[in-house]
C-alpha positions in Angstrom: 119.2 92.7 91.1 122.8 91.2 90.0 124.3 92.2 93.3 121.5 90.8 95.1 121.9 87.6 93.0 125.4 87.3 94.0 124.7 87.8 97.8 121.9 85.3 97.7 124.3 82.8 95.8 127.0 83.2 98.6 124.2 82.6 101.2 123.1 79.4 99.3 127.0 78.3 99.6 126.9 77.9 103.3 123.0 77.8 104.2 122.6 74.1 104.5 125.9 73.5 106.5 126.5 76.0 109.2 125.2 73.7 112.1 127.2 70.7 110.7 130.2 73.1 110.3 130.3 74.4 113.7 129.2 71.2 115.9 130.9 68.5 113.9 133.4 69.7 111.6 135.0 72.2 113.9 134.3 70.0 116.8 132.7 72.7 119.0 129.6 70.5 119.7 125.8 71.1 119.6 125.6 74.0 122.2 128.1 76.0 120.0 125.9 75.7 116.9 122.7 76.4 119.0 124.5 79.5 120.4 125.2 80.8 117.0 121.6 80.7 116.0 120.5 82.1 119.2 123.0 84.9 119.1 121.9 85.4 115.4 118.3 85.6 116.4 118.7 87.9 119.1 120.9 90.3 116.9 118.6 90.2 114.3 115.5 91.2 116.6 117.5 94.1 118.0 119.0 95.4 114.7 115.5 95.3 113.0 114.1 97.3 115.8 116.9 99.7 115.8 117.4 99.9 112.0 113.6 100.8 111.3 114.0 104.1 112.9 117.2 104.7 111.6 116.0 104.1 108.0 113.0 106.4 108.6 115.2 109.2 110.0 118.1 109.2 107.6 118.4 107.1 104.2 117.6 103.5 104.1 120.4 102.7 101.7 122.9 103.8 104.4 121.2 101.2 107.0 121.1 98.7 104.0 124.9 99.0 103.4 125.6 98.7 107.4 123.6 95.2 107.3 125.6 94.1 104.2 128.9 95.0 105.9 127.7 93.1 109.1 126.8 90.2 106.8 130.3 90.1 105.1 131.9 90.5 108.4 130.1 87.5 110.0 130.3 85.1 107.4 134.1 86.0 107.0 134.5 85.4 110.6 133.3 81.3 110.1 136.1 80.8 108.0 139.1 81.0 110.5 136.7 80.2 113.5 138.1 77.7 115.8 136.6 78.9 119.3 133.2 79.3 120.5 133.6 83.2 121.1 134.4 83.6 117.2 131.6 81.6 116.4 129.2 83.6 118.8 130.6 86.8 117.3 129.8 85.5 113.8 126.3 84.9 114.8 125.9 88.3 116.2 127.2 90.1 113.0 125.3 88.0 110.8 122.1 88.5 112.7 122.6 92.3 112.9 123.0 92.0 109.0 119.8 90.7 108.3 118.1 92.8 110.9 119.4 96.2 109.4 119.1 94.8 105.9 115.5 93.8 105.9 114.6 97.1 108.0 115.7 98.8 105.0 115.1 96.9 102.0 111.4 98.2 101.3 112.6 101.7 101.5 115.7 101.1 99.1 113.3 99.5 96.4 111.1 102.4 96.7 114.2 104.8 96.1 115.2 102.6 93.1 111.8 101.9 91.1 108.8 104.3 90.2 105.6 103.3 92.1 104.2 101.7 89.0 107.1 99.1 89.2 106.9 98.2 92.7 105.0 95.0 92.3 107.3 93.5 89.6 110.4 94.6 91.3 109.3 92.9 94.6 108.3 89.8 92.9 111.7 89.6 90.7 113.7 90.4 94.0 112.0 87.2 95.7 112.8 85.0 92.4 116.3 86.3 92.3 116.8 85.7 96.1 115.4 82.0 95.7 117.4 81.6 92.5 120.8 82.5 94.2 120.1 80.2 97.2 119.5 77.4 95.0 122.4 78.1 92.7 124.7 78.4 95.5 123.5 75.3 97.3 124.2 73.4 93.9 127.6 74.9 93.8 128.5 74.2 97.5 127.2 70.5 96.7 129.9 70.2 93.8 132.4 71.7 95.7 132.2 69.5 98.7 131.8 66.1 96.7 134.9 64.4 97.2 136.7 67.1 99.1 139.4 65.5 100.9 138.9 67.8 103.9 135.5 69.2 104.1 136.2 71.7 106.7 138.8 73.2 104.5 136.5 73.6 101.7 133.8 75.0 104.0 136.0 77.6 105.3 136.8 78.8 101.7 133.1 78.9 101.1 132.3 81.1 104.3 134.9 83.4 103.1 133.6 83.5 99.5 130.0 84.3 101.2 131.6 87.2 102.9 133.0 88.4 99.8 129.7 88.0 97.8 128.2 90.7 99.9 130.7 93.3 99.2 129.0 94.1 95.7 125.7 94.6 97.5 127.1 97.2 99.7 128.5 99.2 96.8 125.3 99.0 95.0 123.1 99.9 97.9 125.2 102.8 98.8 124.8 103.9 95.3 121.1 104.2 95.5 119.7 107.6 95.6 116.1 109.1 95.9 114.3 109.7 92.6 113.0 112.9 91.8 109.1 112.7 92.4 106.7 113.8 89.9 106.1 117.6 90.3 109.1 117.9 92.5 112.6 119.1 91.6 115.5 117.9 93.3 115.3 120.5 96.1 113.1 120.0 99.1 110.0 122.1 98.7 110.4 123.2 102.5 113.5 125.1 101.6 112.1 127.1 98.7 111.8 130.7 99.3 108.1 132.0 100.0 107.0 135.2 98.5 104.9 137.7 100.7 102.6 140.3 99.5 105.2 143.1 98.9 106.9 140.4 96.5 110.0 140.0 98.8 111.4 136.8 99.4 111.3 135.6 102.9 112.6 132.2 102.7 115.9 133.1 104.3 114.2 134.6 107.3 112.1 131.7 108.5 113.9 128.4 108.5 112.1 125.2 107.3 110.4 123.5 110.1 112.0 120.3 111.3 110.2 117.1 110.1 108.1 115.5 112.7 109.0 111.9 113.9 107.2 109.4 112.0 104.7 106.7 113.7 106.0 104.5 116.5 105.8 100.9 116.1 103.0 101.0 118.7 101.1 103.5 116.5 101.5 101.1 113.2 100.1 98.0 114.9 97.1 99.9 116.3 96.0 100.2 112.7 94.0 97.3 112.1 95.2 96.8 108.7 98.7 97.1 109.1 98.3 94.5 112.2 96.5 92.1 110.0 99.4 92.6 107.4 102.1 91.8 109.8 100.0 88.7 111.1 99.9 87.5 107.4 103.3 87.9 107.2 104.1 85.5 109.9 101.4 83.1 108.9 102.8 83.0 105.4 106.2 82.1 106.6 104.7 79.3 109.0 102.1 77.7 106.7 103.7 78.3 103.4 107.5 78.9 102.8 109.0 77.1 105.5 106.8 74.0 104.7 107.9 73.9 101.2 111.6 74.2 102.4 111.5 71.9 105.6 108.4 69.8 105.8 107.4 68.9 102.2 110.8 67.3 101.1 110.6 65.1 104.3 107.0 64.2 103.9 107.7 63.1 100.2 110.7 61.0 101.3 109.6 59.5 104.8 105.9 59.2 104.2 105.6 58.6 100.6 108.7 56.6 99.7 109.7 59.2 97.1 113.3 58.9 95.9 115.7 61.7 96.8 116.3 62.4 92.9 112.4 63.0 92.5 112.3 65.2 95.9 115.0 67.3 94.2 113.0 67.3 91.0 110.1 68.6 92.7 112.1 71.2 94.5 113.8 72.3 91.4 110.5 72.4 89.5 109.3 75.1 92.1 112.5 77.2 91.6 112.1 77.0 87.7 108.2 77.7 88.1 109.0 81.1 89.7 111.1 82.2 86.8 109.0 80.9 84.2 105.5 82.0 85.6 106.6 85.9 86.8 106.5 87.0 83.0 103.5 85.3 82.3 101.6 86.5 85.1 103.0 89.9 85.5 100.3 91.7 83.8 97.6 89.9 85.5 99.3 90.7 88.7 99.4 94.3 88.0 95.8 94.3 87.1 94.8 92.7 90.5 94.3 94.7 93.6 97.1 94.1 96.0 94.7 92.7 98.9 93.1 90.2 96.4 96.4 88.9 95.1 97.7 88.6 98.8 94.5 86.4 99.6 95.1 84.5 96.3 98.3 83.3 97.5 97.2 81.0 100.4 94.2 79.8 97.9 96.7 78.6 95.6 98.8 76.9 98.2 95.7 75.1 99.4 95.3 73.9 96.1 98.9 72.7 95.9 98.6 70.9 98.8 95.6 69.4 97.6 97.7 68.1 94.8 100.1 66.4 97.1 97.3 64.9 98.8 96.1 63.4 95.7 99.6 61.9 95.1 99.6 60.6 98.6 96.0 59.0 98.0 97.0 57.6 94.7 99.8 55.7 96.5 102.8 53.8 95.1 100.4 51.4 93.0 99.4 54.5 91.0 101.0 55.0 87.4 104.3 57.2 88.1 103.1 59.7 85.5 99.6 60.3 87.6 101.6 60.3 91.3 104.8 62.4 90.2 102.5 64.7 87.8 100.5 65.6 90.8 103.7 66.4 92.8 105.3 68.6 90.0 101.7 70.2 89.7 102.2 71.0 93.7 105.5 72.7 93.0 104.1 74.9 90.1 100.8 76.0 91.9 102.8 76.6 95.0 105.2 78.8 92.9 102.2 80.7 91.5 101.1 81.4 95.1 104.5 82.8 96.0 104.4 85.1 93.0 100.9 86.2 94.4 102.6 87.0 98.0 105.5 88.7 96.5 104.0 91.1 94.2 101.5 92.3 96.8 103.0 92.1 100.5 105.7 94.8 100.4 103.9 97.2 98.1 101.1 97.2 100.7 103.4 97.6 103.5 104.9 100.6 101.6 101.6 102.3 101.1 100.0 101.8 104.5 103.1 102.8 106.6 103.8 105.9 104.5 107.3 106.8 103.5 107.8 108.4 106.8 107.7 105.0 108.8 108.6 102.3 106.0 111.7 101.4 108.1 109.6 100.7 111.2 107.2 98.7 109.1 109.9 96.8 107.4 111.2 96.0 110.7 107.9 94.5 112.0 107.6 92.6 108.6 111.0 91.2 109.3 110.4 90.2 112.8 107.1 88.5 111.8 109.0 86.7 109.0 111.7 85.5 111.5 109.2 84.4 113.9 107.4 82.5 111.1 110.6 80.8 110.1 111.7 79.8 113.5 108.3 78.2 114.4 107.1 76.8 110.9 109.8 73.9 110.5 109.3 72.4 114.2 105.3 72.6 113.5 105.6 71.0 110.2 108.2 68.2 111.3 105.9 67.5 114.4 103.0 67.0 111.8 104.8 64.7 109.7 106.2 62.7 112.8 102.8 62.2 114.2 100.5 61.9 111.0 100.2 59.7 108.0 101.1 61.3 104.6 97.4 61.9 103.7 97.0 63.6 107.0 99.9 65.6 106.8 99.1 67.1 103.5 95.6 67.7 104.6 97.0 69.6 107.9 99.3 71.6 105.6 96.4 72.7 103.5 94.2 73.6 106.6 97.2 75.9 107.6 97.2 77.7 104.3 93.4 78.2 104.6 94.0 79.6 107.9 96.4 82.3 106.3 93.7 82.8 103.7 91.1 83.7 106.6 93.6 86.5 107.8 94.2 87.8 104.3 90.5 87.8 103.3 89.9 89.7 106.5 92.4 92.2 105.5 90.7 92.6 102.2 87.4 93.0 103.8 88.7 95.6 106.0 90.1 97.7 103.5 87.2 97.5 101.1 84.8 98.5 103.9 87.0 101.3 104.6 
């Protein structure tokens, strides 16, 4: 987790500035910036599809290390970038890095922790990732504040981001399969079999080659898996992207909330993730995973309801009421995030089986990318065309739509 925190911190150093850096500071224009993100998206899509089967056939830690190496190279390439070609090459490397890494992450965690610790491990991973990005953004802001040449400072930040991925590569390569209960370190298929005469015949009959795991199509034909992947996309669209992109704009532009309070609400969400995890850990472990997954959007609906209450209260309301409701939004939303992170990937691992976890992780990554690409434009469109109360209501309805899918998933598995 320490290596993941360092890598996420590196991402946070550059995360908010890439489009500005390419288009304005490097003077390459908006087309070059758009080309970077298009190249990154295309490479991520291709790498995820290729990385899933690779992780299933071989070892996920090698695929994850390949992803980390591609991220390191991609971000480092932006440091000396001065041409469109180098910018596009960086986008391809970064996209491939994310595609390979997220196609392997579930398998890596499965190798690193026992089954009883999966839910906590995935919840902690979510917290560490967000905390790292937040700390990196703060560090970048301090580094750029008053910098004589912002482009020069950003070049160093991109180089630091590339270097921050190196420990993650080393740690990922160091992950090795744990001995499963009841199994020794050797593969059972390689053990000698004893015939009726007491003679070993293990050397006479070579072990059968493992059959290939389920294909992407096979996985999606299973209704629970298809619903789970759909839920992943919806959770990204109506939840995670909205708190990152839409809610800050909604508070500032539609509710006249100062930038200081916008930052405070975002920070409260990050701190709540850290504070709530140990408090909710045992409760989360007792809840069935499908119930926990469905509880996430329920909590988000309540969180958006708090925002709606703050909007209805208006600027005339006492500050304690208005800002208290916004802080309540941040905390309740964080609880919903923990519900999701503790349930989604354990369900993905269980339903895919270890022989197809790479492909299932790739599908989850593609669904997430679809959600993060489409969520912000949808949210910003809502804010631009609706009032503050209408925007909060639309966000709550979106979370309710995600709940219907998660509830259908729970119902489907309960009936089965």
